[in-house]
C-alpha positions in Angstrom: 84.7 87.3 114.1 83.0 84.7 116.7 79.7 84.7 117.4 77.7 87.6 117.4 74.4 88.1 119.7 73.1 91.2 122.0 76.2 91.0 124.1 78.6 92.2 121.4 80.3 95.0 121.6 81.6 97.4 119.0 85.0 98.4 118.3 85.8 100.2 115.0 88.3 102.2 112.7 87.2 106.1 111.7 89.3 107.6 108.8 88.8 108.2 104.8 89.3 105.9 102.8 89.3 102.3 105.0 88.4 100.1 102.2 91.8 99.1 101.8 92.6 98.9 105.8 94.1 95.6 107.4 92.9 96.3 111.2 89.2 94.4 110.7 91.1 91.2 109.3 94.0 91.9 112.3 91.9 92.7 114.9 88.6 90.3 114.3 91.0 87.4 114.2 92.6 88.8 117.6 89.0 88.9 119.5 88.2 85.7 118.5 91.3 83.7 119.9 90.9 85.9 122.6 86.9 85.2 122.9 86.7 89.0 123.7 82.8 89.7 123.0 83.4 92.2 120.5 83.2 93.2 116.8 85.7 95.4 115.0 84.1 97.4 112.0 85.8 100.3 109.5 83.7 102.7 109.1 84.4 105.9 105.9 84.0 108.6 107.9 84.5 112.2 105.7 86.0 114.9 107.2 83.0 116.8 107.9 81.3 114.2 109.0 83.8 113.6 111.7 82.0 115.4 114.8 78.9 113.7 114.5 80.4 110.1 113.8 81.9 110.8 117.4 78.7 111.9 118.7 77.5 108.5 117.5 80.2 106.4 118.8 79.5 107.9 122.7 75.6 107.5 122.3 76.6 103.7 121.4 79.0 103.7 124.1 81.5 101.8 122.1 84.7 100.0 123.6 87.0 102.5 121.4 88.2 103.3 118.2 91.0 103.9 115.8 91.4 106.6 114.1 93.7 106.9 110.7 93.9 109.8 108.0 92.8 112.1 107.4 91.8 112.3 111.0 94.5 111.7 113.7 95.1 115.3 114.4 91.1 116.8 113.8 89.6 114.1 116.0 91.4 115.2 119.5 89.4 118.6 119.6 86.6 116.1 119.8 88.0 113.7 123.0 88.3 114.5 126.7 91.8 114.4 127.1 95.3 112.8 125.7 97.6 110.7 126.8 101.0 111.9 127.1 102.7 110.1 124.0 99.6 111.4 121.5 100.2 114.9 122.8 104.0 114.7 122.2 103.3 113.3 118.6 100.1 115.7 117.9 97.9 112.7 116.5 95.5 110.6 117.8 95.5 106.4 116.7 93.5 105.1 119.1 90.1 106.3 121.2 90.0 104.7 124.5 87.3 105.0 127.4 88.3 105.7 130.9 85.8 106.1 133.6 83.7 107.6 131.2 85.9 109.9 129.4 87.1 109.4 125.9 91.0 109.3 125.7 93.5 109.7 122.4 96.6 107.9 121.8 98.9 107.0 119.6 100.5 103.6 119.3 102.5 104.5 115.8 105.7 105.3 117.7 105.5 102.2 120.2 104.2 99.9 117.3 107.5 100.8 115.0 109.8 100.5 117.3 108.5 97.2 118.7 108.5 96.3 114.9 112.1 97.3 114.8 113.3 95.6 117.7 111.7 92.1 116.3 113.4 92.6 113.1 116.6 93.7 113.4 119.2 94.3 116.1 118.9 97.8 117.0 120.9 100.0 119.4 118.9 103.1 119.8 122.1 105.3 121.1 124.4 104.0 118.6 121.6 105.7 116.0 122.1 108.4 113.6 119.1 108.6 112.1 117.7 110.5 108.7 113.7 110.6 108.7 112.2 111.1 104.9 109.1 113.4 105.2 108.1 115.4 108.3 104.1 114.4 108.5 101.8 112.1 110.9 104.4 109.1 110.5 107.4 111.2 110.8 106.6 112.7 114.1 105.4 109.5 115.7 108.6 107.6 114.8 110.6 110.9 115.0 109.3 110.6 118.8 109.4 107.3 119.6 113.4 107.0 118.4 114.2 110.5 120.1 112.2 108.9 122.9 114.1 105.5 123.0 117.4 107.5 123.0 118.8 107.8 119.1 122.4 110.1 119.1 120.7 112.4 116.2 117.6 112.8 113.6 117.8 114.6 110.7 114.5 115.5 108.9 114.0 115.6 105.4 111.4 117.3 103.4 110.5 118.3 100.4 109.3 121.1 102.0 112.2 122.4 104.7 109.1 124.8 107.2 107.5 121.8 107.6 111.0 119.7 108.2 112.0 122.0 110.3 108.5 122.6 112.3 109.6 119.0 113.3 112.9 119.3 113.6 112.5 122.0 116.4 109.9 119.6 118.4 112.3 116.3 118.5 115.2 119.1 119.4 113.9 118.8 123.0 114.9 115.2 122.9 117.9 114.8 120.7 120.3 116.8 118.6 118.0 117.5 115.1 117.8 119.3 112.4 116.0 120.1 108.8 117.2 119.5 105.1 115.3 119.4 102.1 115.2 115.7 100.9 116.9 116.5 97.5 120.3 117.9 99.0 120.7 115.4 101.5 123.0 113.1 100.1 125.7 114.0 102.9 123.9 113.4 106.1 122.3 110.1 104.2 125.6 109.1 103.7 126.2 109.5 107.6 123.5 108.2 109.0 123.3 104.6 110.5 119.6 104.6 109.9 117.2 106.3 107.2 113.5 105.8 107.9 110.7 106.6 104.6 107.8 107.8 106.6 106.2 108.8 103.5 104.2 106.9 100.9 106.6 107.2 97.9 107.4 103.6 96.8 103.6 102.7 97.6 101.2 101.0 95.3 100.3 102.2 92.2 103.9 103.5 92.0 106.0 101.3 92.7 109.3 101.8 91.1 109.8 105.6 92.8 112.1 106.1 95.9 112.1 109.1 97.8 116.1 108.9 97.4 118.5 108.3 95.0 119.3 104.1 95.6 123.0 105.3 94.9 123.4 107.4 98.0 122.7 104.4 100.2 126.2 101.7 101.4 126.3 99.0 103.7 126.4 99.9 106.6 122.8 101.5 106.7 119.8 100.5 108.1 116.8 101.3 105.9 113.4 101.4 107.1 110.2 101.9 105.2 106.4 102.4 106.6 105.1 101.3 103.5 103.8 97.7 103.4 102.3 97.3 100.3 104.0 96.5 98.1 106.3 94.5 101.1 109.8 95.2 98.8 109.5 98.5 98.2 112.1 99.9 95.4 113.8 101.7 98.0 113.9 98.4 100.2 115.1 96.8 97.2 118.1 99.0 96.1 119.1 99.2 99.7 119.3 95.3 99.6 120.9 95.5 96.5 123.9 97.8 97.9 124.2 95.1 101.1 122.5 96.9 104.4 120.3 95.6 106.4 116.2 96.3 105.7 113.2 96.7 107.9 110.1 96.1 106.0 106.5 98.1 107.1 103.7 95.6 107.8 105.7 95.0 111.2 104.5 98.6 112.7 101.1 98.2 111.4 100.8 94.9 113.2 102.2 96.2 116.2 100.6 99.6 116.5 97.1 97.3 116.0 98.5 95.1 118.9 99.3 97.1 121.8 95.7 99.6 120.4 93.9 96.0 121.5 95.5 96.1 124.7 94.8 99.5 125.9 91.4 98.7 125.3 91.1 95.1 127.0 93.8 95.4 129.5 95.0 92.2 127.9 97.9 90.5 125.9 97.5 90.6 122.2 97.8 87.7 120.3 100.3 88.7 118.1 101.3 85.7 115.9 97.4 84.5 115.5 97.2 89.0 114.0 100.5 88.2 111.5 99.6 85.2 110.5 96.4 86.9 108.9 98.1 90.5 107.9 100.6 88.4 106.1 98.0 86.1 104.9 96.1 89.1 103.5 99.1 91.1 101.8 100.0 87.9 100.5 95.8 87.9 98.9 96.3 91.7 97.7 99.5 91.2 95.6 98.4 87.6 94.0 95.4 90.2 93.1 98.0 92.6 91.4 99.9 90.4 89.9 
């Protein structure tokens, strides 16, 4: 964060909890690099206080803010409009002031796709995808992959009705079906890209996996949105089978960079953000050890 004076504007994050968030360290490093006159803060806002918090941000005339769990859906009713991507995903992670109105965007899916294309060789039209999970992250990733032109998507979830709801939504863009996560071995073995959008494998339950490791093979590209730990049990099992792996911190990085670009109208310093994110995550791992 640069020097703060009476001209410094405010950007921020609304969520509950937010103490674990890496957004402030990334965003403030980027703002300092760009010499942009803003500070980025994280605000813990309970669901019951969301409407009041939004009114406060409006009154303060902030430049914009991010939204994380559990507010990504609830925030929509407090905004003046939605970008098409946010409308299609059904969730908002970034709010931007446009001509006096507060507009909701979603950079999660685009950030995921940018990260995937950066880390691995990826041709969307050749991909048969299995999404593990059917929550907000699955909606964002599924929409991005479908819009990019993947050939098919299978949504595998513990609650099949929820998987069916997402599959029906995505079927407007590509061939899609829903299955139970404990009965998707056939779909997994036929897939080229497997994406874990659940929190299974996250600290402190680091040894858990959303599917058995023996279902994986060397032809798979296995992607895990969990970034703490970076090498989840699922990714370790995939690597042991000779599969290509894609780690979760890239999505975190690129969705933040895209949000910053929406606010400032200039290219985000991605490498600066990457460096401070990796340092922050490394420090977190050292604390656990």
